[in-house]
Backbone as CSV, one residue per row, in Angstrom:
resi,resn,N_x,N_y,N_z,CA_x,CA_y,CA_z,C_x,C_y,C_z
1,MET,0.884,-0.993,0.123,0.225,0.372,0.220,1.055,1.100,-0.045
2,VAL,0.464,2.444,-0.539,1.108,3.388,-0.625,1.065,4.291,0.141
3,GLU,2.145,5.017,0.986,2.146,5.658,2.536,0.958,6.987,1.558
4,GLN,-0.049,7.253,2.479,-0.920,8.340,1.634,-0.606,9.959,2.616
5,SER,0.637,9.959,3.470,0.388,11.436,4.023,2.293,11.335,4.623
6,HIS,2.471,12.337,4.201,3.998,12.959,4.144,3.870,13.835,5.344
7,GLN,5.592,13.798,5.968,5.250,15.128,6.872,6.339,16.232,6.242
8,ASP,6.625,17.132,6.696,7.534,18.250,6.295,8.818,17.621,6.039
9,GLY,9.777,18.293,4.874,11.067,17.840,5.055,12.200,18.679,3.728
10,GLN,13.269,18.447,4.584,14.229,19.163,3.842,14.781,18.100,2.545
11,TYR,14.341,18.341,1.365,14.922,17.034,0.163,16.581,18.137,-0.813
12,VAL,16.962,17.386,-0.934,18.053,17.795,-2.046,17.222,17.622,-2.974
13,VAL,17.104,19.252,-4.188,16.527,19.114,-5.262,17.344,19.741,-6.686
14,PHE,17.462,18.308,-7.440,18.313,18.275,-8.578,17.296,17.749,-10.069
15,ARG,18.290,18.295,-10.989,17.469,18.638,-12.380,17.922,17.394,-13.408
16,LEU,16.610,16.618,-13.449,17.776,15.587,-15.115,16.819,16.105,-16.284
17,ALA,17.419,16.034,-17.038,16.620,16.642,-18.081,15.588,17.930,-18.315
18,VAL,14.412,17.664,-18.281,13.786,18.876,-17.535,13.169,18.922,-16.426
19,GLU,13.122,17.904,-15.702,12.537,17.864,-14.704,13.213,17.695,-13.276
20,ASP,12.365,18.281,-11.934,13.064,18.589,-11.211,12.919,17.005,-10.321
21,TYR,14.006,17.205,-9.373,14.249,15.467,-8.860,14.240,15.910,-7.077
22,GLY,14.196,15.313,-6.409,14.413,15.573,-4.720,14.720,13.963,-4.041
23,ILE,15.810,14.114,-3.184,15.713,13.034,-2.126,16.236,13.532,-0.939
24,ALA,15.717,13.150,-0.012,15.056,13.377,1.748,17.021,13.684,1.844
25,ILE,17.108,14.834,2.332,18.269,15.266,3.144,19.314,14.356,3.529
26,GLY,18.428,13.742,4.908,19.131,12.939,5.358,19.962,11.845,4.393
27,SER,19.855,11.185,3.658,20.216,10.277,2.853,21.761,10.700,1.949
28,VAL,21.740,11.941,1.728,22.598,13.263,1.247,23.857,12.700,2.221
29,ARG,25.110,12.413,1.732,26.140,12.650,2.411,27.334,13.912,1.815
30,GLU,27.067,14.109,0.597,27.727,15.037,-0.094,27.897,15.366,-1.714
31,ILE,27.881,16.160,-1.793,27.676,16.568,-3.162,28.940,17.081,-4.130
32,ILE,29.334,16.342,-5.246,30.946,16.841,-6.013,30.685,17.179,-6.786
33,LEU,32.106,17.484,-7.887,31.921,17.713,-8.951,31.463,16.160,-10.020
34,ARG,31.776,16.033,-10.695,31.643,14.813,-11.979,33.186,14.835,-11.600
35,GLN,33.677,13.390,-11.148,35.409,12.904,-11.175,35.637,12.036,-12.151
36,GLU,36.811,11.785,-12.633,37.411,10.468,-13.368,36.790,9.284,-12.499
37,LEU,36.200,8.717,-13.343,36.201,7.302,-13.007,36.747,6.036,-13.576
38,THR,36.459,4.787,-12.566,37.238,3.232,-13.436,35.765,2.421,-14.015
39,ARG,36.067,2.170,-14.948,35.336,1.362,-15.609,34.910,-0.210,-15.106
40,MET,33.787,-0.530,-14.863,34.061,-1.885,-13.876,33.527,-2.641,-15.013
41,PRO,33.794,-4.234,-15.383,33.208,-5.119,-16.064,32.098,-5.611,-15.622
42,GLN,30.891,-6.204,-16.325,29.793,-7.465,-16.143,29.054,-6.184,-15.429
43,MET,28.961,-4.763,-15.119,27.917,-4.182,-14.560,26.922,-3.857,-15.453
44,PRO,25.472,-3.322,-15.005,24.539,-2.734,-15.883,24.874,-1.683,-16.514
45,ASP,24.311,-1.243,-17.542,24.814,0.088,-18.002,24.426,1.251,-17.891
46,PHE,24.031,1.001,-17.062,23.868,2.558,-15.989,24.737,2.546,-15.090
47,VAL,25.269,2.061,-14.112,26.584,1.882,-13.455,28.139,2.307,-14.248
48,GLU,28.224,4.086,-13.945,29.291,4.369,-14.532,30.609,3.747,-14.310
49,GLY,30.781,3.567,-13.191,31.925,2.627,-13.484,32.033,3.395,-11.426
50,VAL,33.208,3.105,-11.079,34.042,3.699,-9.346,34.286,4.715,-9.451
51,ILE,34.311,5.088,-8.398,35.375,6.172,-7.742,35.776,6.131,-6.533
52,ASN,37.201,7.080,-6.661,37.668,6.915,-5.666,37.810,8.118,-4.700
53,LEU,36.925,8.051,-3.560,36.654,9.327,-2.834,37.132,8.774,-1.389
54,ARG,38.389,9.979,-1.168,38.909,9.918,0.137,39.387,8.517,0.761
55,GLY,39.566,7.445,-0.510,39.863,6.435,0.035,38.848,5.223,0.210
56,ARG,37.589,5.871,0.067,36.387,4.816,-0.426,36.021,4.567,-1.824
57,ILE,35.841,3.275,-2.371,35.155,2.733,-3.305,34.058,3.169,-3.310
58,VAL,33.221,3.974,-4.439,31.692,4.191,-4.394,31.812,4.517,-5.735
59,PRO,30.744,3.337,-6.034,29.834,3.135,-7.378,29.028,4.218,-7.994
60,ILE,29.042,4.800,-9.175,28.216,5.888,-9.683,27.295,5.534,-10.445
61,ILE,26.273,5.868,-10.409,25.133,5.390,-11.026,24.517,6.656,-11.989
62,ASN,24.499,6.457,-13.174,23.763,7.187,-14.153,22.260,7.452,-13.836
63,LEU,21.612,8.438,-13.630,20.444,8.634,-13.441,19.422,8.695,-14.658
64,ARG,19.979,9.043,-15.447,19.224,9.466,-17.100,19.715,8.256,-17.115
65,LYS,20.705,7.325,-17.418,20.475,6.008,-18.041,19.568,5.101,-17.206
66,ARG,19.489,5.538,-15.635,18.927,4.470,-15.362,17.140,4.188,-15.351
67,PHE,16.551,6.078,-15.534,15.520,6.387,-15.679,15.284,6.171,-17.323
68,GLY,16.007,6.061,-18.157,15.574,5.711,-19.284,15.709,7.292,-20.284
69,LEU,15.877,8.158,-19.879,16.234,9.320,-20.219,17.396,9.715,-21.192
70,PRO,17.241,10.417,-22.182,17.981,11.012,-23.325,19.701,10.965,-22.721
71,ALA,20.485,10.971,-23.120,21.875,11.175,-22.973,22.206,12.785,-22.540
72,ALA,23.017,13.351,-22.095,23.302,14.616,-21.966,24.078,15.338,-23.010
73,GLU,23.739,16.480,-23.580,24.505,17.237,-24.574,25.883,17.034,-24.251
74,ALA,26.981,16.618,-25.214,28.795,16.661,-24.746,28.739,18.297,-24.189
75,GLY,29.772,17.765,-23.246,30.171,19.490,-22.385,28.817,19.403,-21.197
76,HIS,28.109,18.904,-20.992,27.471,19.392,-20.352,27.580,19.090,-18.630
77,ALA,27.787,19.936,-17.618,27.837,19.922,-16.362,26.730,19.156,-15.670
78,GLU,27.952,18.663,-14.981,27.508,17.352,-14.210,27.763,17.228,-12.786
79,ARG,27.068,17.102,-12.029,27.287,16.561,-10.067,27.012,15.338,-9.792
80,THR,27.626,14.774,-8.596,27.251,13.479,-8.207,27.259,14.011,-6.764
81,ILE,25.911,13.237,-6.412,24.998,13.375,-5.078,25.775,11.974,-4.634
82,VAL,26.486,11.986,-3.749,26.482,11.108,-2.783,25.812,10.612,-2.444
83,ALA,25.157,9.482,-1.627,23.947,9.278,-0.890,24.037,7.835,-0.815
84,GLU,23.565,7.187,0.846,23.267,6.181,0.933,22.130,5.163,0.575
85,ILE,22.607,4.188,0.259,21.928,3.252,-0.957,22.226,1.905,-0.291
86,GLY,21.272,1.502,0.636,21.444,0.019,0.367,22.395,-0.869,1.623
87,GLY,22.685,0.433,2.608,23.380,0.164,3.603,24.787,0.210,3.339
88,GLY,24.560,0.973,1.861,26.267,1.577,1.551,26.107,2.761,1.230
89,GLU,26.747,3.244,0.049,26.727,4.292,-0.595,27.056,4.434,-2.118
90,ALA,26.306,5.264,-2.940,27.005,5.516,-4.399,26.779,6.964,-4.898
91,GLY,27.453,6.760,-5.726,27.470,8.055,-6.173,25.993,8.245,-7.393
92,LEU,25.268,9.280,-7.244,24.111,9.386,-8.315,24.115,10.522,-8.967
93,LEU,24.547,10.255,-10.570,24.982,11.040,-11.188,24.148,11.993,-12.059
94,VAL,23.807,13.121,-11.360,22.502,14.194,-12.402,23.445,15.471,-12.703
95,ASP,22.435,15.929,-13.352,22.723,17.299,-14.044,23.337,18.467,-13.579
96,THR,22.506,18.620,-12.705,22.464,19.983,-11.818,21.976,19.899,-10.693
97,VAL,22.438,20.443,-9.367,21.847,20.668,-8.512,21.370,22.181,-8.664
98,VAL,20.095,21.621,-7.769,19.123,23.123,-7.602,19.494,23.746,-6.409
99,GLY,19.201,23.082,-5.604,19.465,22.951,-3.566,18.919,22.856,-2.775
100,VAL,18.808,23.189,-1.731,18.110,22.522,-1.041,16.394,23.057,-0.856
101,ARG,15.651,22.033,-0.391,14.439,22.589,-0.441,13.795,21.942,0.936
102,ARG,13.032,23.058,1.382,12.051,22.486,2.622,10.831,22.282,2.190
103,LEU,10.210,21.012,1.689,8.897,20.572,1.218,7.340,20.480,2.275
104,PRO,6.471,21.098,1.871,5.492,20.992,3.070,4.884,19.146,2.988
105,GLY,4.742,18.849,4.121,4.062,17.063,3.888,2.338,17.721,3.168
106,GLY,1.828,18.766,3.367,0.416,19.214,2.484,0.929,19.272,0.441
107,SER,2.068,19.205,0.534,2.234,19.721,-0.808,2.334,18.505,-1.582
108,ILE,2.819,17.127,-0.334,3.466,15.965,-1.402,2.465,15.267,-1.602
109,GLN,2.310,14.485,-2.605,0.596,13.471,-3.082,1.576,12.065,-3.800
110,ALA,0.962,11.279,-3.095,1.470,9.705,-2.886,1.613,9.266,-4.436
111,PRO,2.288,8.693,-5.047,2.658,8.001,-6.751,1.472,7.228,-6.565
112,PRO,0.461,7.261,-8.065,-0.344,6.047,-8.643,0.067,4.954,-8.177
113,GLU,-0.315,3.988,-7.483,-0.246,2.678,-7.406,0.650,1.737,-8.295
114,MET,0.141,2.038,-9.223,1.127,1.344,-10.695,2.277,1.952,-10.579
115,LEU,2.859,2.790,-10.160,4.329,3.342,-10.162,4.920,2.505,-8.679
116,ALA,4.259,2.564,-7.498,4.603,2.360,-6.502,4.940,0.594,-6.633
117,ALA,3.811,0.098,-7.346,4.123,-1.666,-7.159,5.382,-2.018,-8.044
118,GLY,6.058,-2.734,-7.371,7.387,-3.268,-7.910,8.904,-2.663,-7.735
119,GLY,8.381,-1.777,-6.366,9.521,-0.970,-6.113,9.775,0.394,-6.739
120,ALA,8.994,0.935,-7.362,9.789,2.671,-8.266,10.025,2.800,-7.314
121,ALA,11.057,3.590,-7.468,12.184,4.505,-6.915,10.986,5.847,-6.710
122,VAL,10.069,5.953,-6.984,9.195,7.341,-6.984,8.420,7.157,-5.532
123,ILE,8.346,8.146,-4.745,7.839,7.835,-3.458,6.490,9.198,-3.665
124,GLY,6.816,9.663,-4.048,5.820,11.039,-4.155,6.129,12.062,-5.269
125,VAL,5.161,12.923,-5.210,5.146,14.295,-6.315,4.729,15.436,-5.020
126,ALA,5.976,16.112,-5.320,5.320,17.495,-4.570,5.433,18.794,-5.282
127,TYR,4.360,19.359,-5.089,3.332,20.459,-6.392,3.613,21.549,-4.886
128,VAL,4.550,22.608,-5.406,4.883,23.898,-5.125,5.310,24.881,-5.645
129,GLU,4.401,25.994,-5.446,4.352,27.077,-6.657,4.686,26.917,-8.192
130,ASP,3.451,26.041,-8.417,3.034,25.691,-10.049,4.703,25.170,-10.183
131,GLN,5.504,24.288,-10.032,6.151,23.406,-9.803,6.438,22.187,-9.596
132,SER,6.773,21.270,-9.606,6.572,19.576,-9.381,7.939,19.168,-9.399
133,VAL,8.140,18.376,-7.898,9.426,17.822,-7.973,9.236,16.228,-7.490
134,ILE,9.774,15.614,-8.349,9.529,13.982,-8.095,10.366,13.456,-7.231
135,LEU,9.812,12.848,-5.818,10.722,12.752,-5.080,11.110,10.967,-5.119
136,LEU,12.145,10.630,-4.518,12.587,9.642,-4.864,13.142,8.811,-3.311
137,ASP,12.779,7.286,-3.364,13.864,6.745,-2.306,15.042,6.219,-2.885
138,PRO,16.207,6.477,-2.408,16.995,6.272,-2.676,18.033,4.676,-2.814
139,ASN,16.993,3.964,-1.804,17.506,2.603,-1.626,16.584,1.830,-3.049
140,ARG,15.586,2.575,-3.226,14.799,2.060,-4.156,15.492,2.281,-5.853
141,ILE,16.107,2.672,-5.937,17.411,3.263,-7.316,17.637,2.140,-7.905
142,LEU,18.461,1.389,-6.994,18.992,0.023,-7.442,18.269,-0.620,-6.741
143,MET,17.913,-1.309,-7.226,16.700,-2.502,-6.934,17.464,-3.683,-6.551
144,GLU,16.575,-4.601,-5.911,17.655,-6.057,-5.832,18.031,-7.043,-6.755
145,HIS,16.613,-6.700,-7.927,17.265,-7.627,-8.543,18.515,-6.890,-9.914
146,ASP,18.729,-6.025,-9.195,19.770,-4.932,-10.224,21.297,-5.619,-9.654
147,ARG,21.228,-5.923,-8.190,22.358,-5.890,-7.703,22.644,-7.546,-7.572
148,VAL,21.860,-8.102,-8.246,21.940,-9.696,-8.099,22.438,-10.365,-9.922
149,MET,22.003,-9.603,-10.687,21.952,-9.855,-12.205,22.715,-9.921,-12.691
150,ARG,24.101,-9.300,-12.451,25.431,-9.508,-13.018,26.076,-11.043,-12.292
151,HIS,25.624,-11.398,-11.313,26.132,-12.300,-10.481,25.657,-13.557,-11.264
152,ASP,24.246,-13.446,-11.555,23.582,-14.757,-12.106,23.652,-14.712,-13.687
153,GLN,24.077,-13.672,-14.076,24.504,-13.615,-15.079,26.092,-14.513,-15.699
154,VAL,27.017,-14.526,-14.857,28.263,-15.314,-14.575,28.204,-16.461,-14.272
155,GLN,27.186,-16.759,-13.121,27.570,-18.621,-13.166,26.348,-19.114,-14.216
């Protein structure tokens, strides 16, 4: 069942293509510029590779690819949101970070049931000042079947 009530909260708002998305600020560890990365074999196409972030190996997920959006133009400025995902951390490659925004709980609507089924990453949509912000659960961005997919293919 989809959660129908939401509390006020602060969200890191970022842009992918022409839409604004947000994740709860409590899930965000830091925001960095795009870094040189090391490509890893046998990863899903949306996993760009890994970076060494002050001694920690962090996988980088391209959210445009993950959500089936067109690739960004060459030379497009990109940022990486390092977030807690599934007990670890991952970098979420986004077009730009808009900022931190407080969203009142009353402005957040639950996604349609068909989006909530199957663990979709969308957990709500906030409508504030004639703008919409699609709210994501970072733990659902990399779903369990994605985590084990490559392992199963190798065996």
